TORGU-351651 format. One record per residue (C-alpha): residue number from 1; residue in one letter; x, y negated, z negated. Coordinates in nm, 4 decimals. Example, Ala and Ser with C-alpha at 12.3 -4.5 7.8 and 13.67 -1.06 7.14 Angstrom:
2
+------+------+----------+----------+----------+
| resi | resn |        X |        Y |        Z |
+------+------+----------+----------+----------+
|    1 |    a |   1.2300 |   0.4500 |  -0.7800 |
|    2 |    s |   1.3670 |   0.1060 |  -0.7140 |
+------+------+----------+----------+----------+
END
This chain:
116
+------+------+----------+----------+----------+
| resi | resn |        X |        Y |        Z |
+------+------+----------+----------+----------+
|    1 |    m |  -5.2951 |  -1.1462 | -22.1195 |
|    2 |    v |  -5.2946 |  -1.4404 | -21.8780 |
|    3 |    l |  -5.2819 |  -1.7844 | -22.0152 |
|    4 |    r |  -5.2920 |  -2.1613 | -21.8727 |
|    5 |    y |  -5.0137 |  -2.3624 | -21.9701 |
|    6 |    d |  -5.0765 |  -2.7460 | -22.0118 |
|    7 |    a |  -4.7483 |  -2.9203 | -22.0038 |
|    8 |    a |  -4.9235 |  -3.2288 | -22.1327 |
|    9 |    q |  -5.0028 |  -3.0641 | -22.4624 |
|   10 |    f |  -4.6332 |  -3.0238 | -22.4903 |
|   11 |    r |  -4.4898 |  -3.3749 | -22.4041 |
|   12 |    g |  -4.4339 |  -3.2952 | -22.0388 |
|   13 |    l |  -4.2216 |  -2.9685 | -22.1136 |
|   14 |    s |  -4.2219 |  -2.7614 | -21.8030 |
|   15 |    r |  -4.3784 |  -2.4172 | -21.7976 |
|   16 |    d |  -4.0334 |  -2.2538 | -21.7164 |
|   17 |    v |  -3.8731 |  -2.4264 | -22.0299 |
|   18 |    f |  -4.1657 |  -2.3479 | -22.2476 |
|   19 |    l |  -4.1346 |  -1.9798 | -22.1420 |
|   20 |    q |  -3.7280 |  -1.9620 | -22.1994 |
|   21 |    a |  -3.8111 |  -2.1144 | -22.5578 |
|   22 |    l |  -4.0830 |  -1.8600 | -22.6224 |
|   23 |    t |  -3.8763 |  -1.5753 | -22.5221 |
|   24 |    a |  -3.5846 |  -1.7100 | -22.7415 |
|   25 |    e |  -3.8617 |  -1.7028 | -23.0370 |
|   26 |    g |  -3.8984 |  -1.3490 | -22.9660 |
|   27 |    v |  -4.2120 |  -1.3660 | -22.7627 |
|   28 |    p |  -4.1928 |  -1.1728 | -22.4562 |
|   29 |    a |  -4.3708 |  -1.3923 | -22.2000 |
|   30 |    g |  -4.3307 |  -1.4707 | -21.8340 |
|   31 |    k |  -4.5149 |  -1.5657 | -21.5139 |
|   32 |    a |  -4.6747 |  -1.3316 | -21.2939 |
|   33 |    c |  -4.7672 |  -1.3577 | -20.9171 |
|   34 |    a |  -4.6403 |  -1.7074 | -20.7610 |
|   35 |    t |  -4.9239 |  -1.7159 | -20.5185 |
|   36 |    p |  -5.2987 |  -1.6800 | -20.5386 |
|   37 |    l |  -5.4327 |  -1.3480 | -20.4505 |
|   38 |    y |  -5.6005 |  -1.5008 | -20.1588 |
|   39 |    t |  -5.2836 |  -1.5600 | -19.9715 |
|   40 |    q |  -5.1549 |  -1.1698 | -19.9918 |
|   41 |    r |  -5.1647 |  -0.9764 | -19.6819 |
|   42 |    a |  -5.4196 |  -0.7507 | -19.8363 |
|   43 |    f |  -5.6800 |  -1.0262 | -19.7749 |
|   44 |    t |  -5.6169 |  -1.0767 | -19.4108 |
|   45 |    r |  -5.9230 |  -0.9851 | -19.2155 |
|   46 |    a |  -5.7434 |  -0.7080 | -19.0276 |
|   47 |    n |  -5.6844 |  -0.5452 | -19.3680 |
|   48 |    l |  -6.0239 |  -0.6333 | -19.4954 |
|   49 |    e |  -6.2459 |  -0.5355 | -19.2216 |
|   50 |    p |  -6.2083 |  -0.1159 | -19.2685 |
|   51 |    f |  -6.3671 |  -0.1550 | -19.5997 |
|   52 |    y |  -6.6982 |  -0.3603 | -19.4955 |
|   53 |    a |  -6.9824 |  -0.2443 | -19.2694 |
|   54 |    r |  -6.9452 |  -0.3825 | -18.9067 |
|   55 |    g |  -7.0714 |  -0.7370 | -18.8859 |
|   56 |    t |  -7.0454 |  -0.8266 | -19.2494 |
|   57 |    a |  -6.9412 |  -1.2112 | -19.2787 |
|   58 |    l |  -6.6090 |  -1.2142 | -19.4723 |
|   59 |    p |  -6.4474 |  -1.5276 | -19.5833 |
|   60 |    d |  -6.1502 |  -1.6617 | -19.4045 |
|   61 |    y |  -5.8814 |  -1.6215 | -19.6700 |
|   62 |    e |  -5.5860 |  -1.6921 | -19.4068 |
|   63 |    a |  -5.7558 |  -2.0395 | -19.3572 |
|   64 |    m |  -5.8314 |  -2.1203 | -19.7247 |
|   65 |    r |  -5.6443 |  -2.3523 | -19.9330 |
|   66 |    l |  -5.7174 |  -2.3583 | -20.3040 |
|   67 |    p |  -5.4942 |  -2.6481 | -20.4710 |
|   68 |    a |  -5.5989 |  -2.5726 | -20.8198 |
|   69 |    a |  -5.5215 |  -2.2005 | -20.7753 |
|   70 |    e |  -5.2030 |  -2.2698 | -20.6123 |
|   71 |    r |  -5.1090 |  -2.5264 | -20.8800 |
|   72 |    f |  -5.2267 |  -2.2555 | -21.1622 |
|   73 |    c |  -4.9884 |  -1.9989 | -21.0042 |
|   74 |    v |  -4.6699 |  -2.2248 | -20.9586 |
|   75 |    e |  -4.7074 |  -2.4312 | -21.2575 |
|   76 |    e |  -4.9306 |  -2.3031 | -21.5346 |
|   77 |    q |  -4.9813 |  -1.9447 | -21.5381 |
|   78 |    i |  -4.8166 |  -1.7564 | -21.8177 |
|   79 |    t |  -4.8418 |  -1.3932 | -21.9128 |
|   80 |    i |  -4.7917 |  -1.2015 | -22.2276 |
|   81 |    p |  -4.7699 |  -0.8403 | -22.2055 |
|   82 |    h |  -5.0733 |  -0.6433 | -22.3394 |
|   83 |    p |  -4.8730 |  -0.4097 | -22.5874 |
|   84 |    v |  -4.7437 |  -0.7540 | -22.7758 |
|   85 |    l |  -5.1048 |  -0.7857 | -22.8396 |
|   86 |    l |  -5.1589 |  -0.4585 | -23.0258 |
|   87 |    t |  -4.9673 |  -0.6125 | -23.3305 |
|   88 |    d |  -5.0790 |  -0.6616 | -23.6493 |
|   89 |    r |  -5.2057 |  -1.0063 | -23.7873 |
|   90 |    d |  -4.8825 |  -1.0854 | -23.8929 |
|   91 |    g |  -4.7300 |  -1.0333 | -23.5593 |
|   92 |    l |  -5.0011 |  -1.2177 | -23.3639 |
|   93 |    r |  -4.9428 |  -1.5171 | -23.6244 |
|   94 |    s |  -4.5829 |  -1.5061 | -23.5265 |
|   95 |    i |  -4.7066 |  -1.5816 | -23.1791 |
|   96 |    v |  -4.9050 |  -1.8821 | -23.2934 |
|   97 |    e |  -4.6181 |  -2.0041 | -23.4876 |
|   98 |    a |  -4.3434 |  -1.9623 | -23.2022 |
|   99 |    v |  -4.5918 |  -2.1831 | -22.9990 |
|  100 |    a |  -4.6252 |  -2.4364 | -23.2759 |
|  101 |    k |  -4.2634 |  -2.4568 | -23.3224 |
|  102 |    i |  -4.1988 |  -2.5256 | -22.9355 |
|  103 |    k |  -4.4368 |  -2.7897 | -22.9569 |
|  104 |    q |  -4.2782 |  -2.9777 | -23.2406 |
|  105 |    h |  -3.9616 |  -2.9506 | -23.0505 |
|  106 |    a |  -4.0602 |  -3.0254 | -22.7378 |
|  107 |    a |  -3.9261 |  -3.3438 | -22.6520 |
|  108 |    r |  -3.5633 |  -3.1798 | -22.7836 |
|  109 |    l |  -3.6400 |  -2.9080 | -22.5608 |
|  110 |    a |  -3.6895 |  -3.0803 | -22.2437 |
|  111 |    r |  -3.3460 |  -3.2802 | -22.2761 |
|  112 |    e |  -3.1368 |  -2.9804 | -22.3859 |
|  113 |    p |  -2.9193 |  -2.8531 | -22.0812 |
|  114 |    s |  -2.9632 |  -2.4978 | -22.1803 |
|  115 |    y |  -3.3085 |  -2.5107 | -22.1322 |
|  116 |    a |  -3.3751 |  -2.7829 | -21.8703 |
+------+------+----------+----------+----------+
END
């Protein structure tokens, strides 16, 4: 599962500190690709052209800049592995409770040297 982390909802707590705290609460979570897909080599014209009919107008991904997508990848993206979500109701509730606990202690977590 991919989620968007909004630091403003956690008193400015960075995504990386949030992830450390979530993991400490027993919820395996992380961040995936740090760059948007359109910046990957697979999206260069040379790599795309063989898959399309000659003359097909392809987007110029190499010239694209999508600041919102880039910010999402670098600052906001959180991933929770699929198997974690296959738990029962109590297991899912424990994820919600872990997030609530982090939110409650966000200001302190931002100041702790072990997290910051």
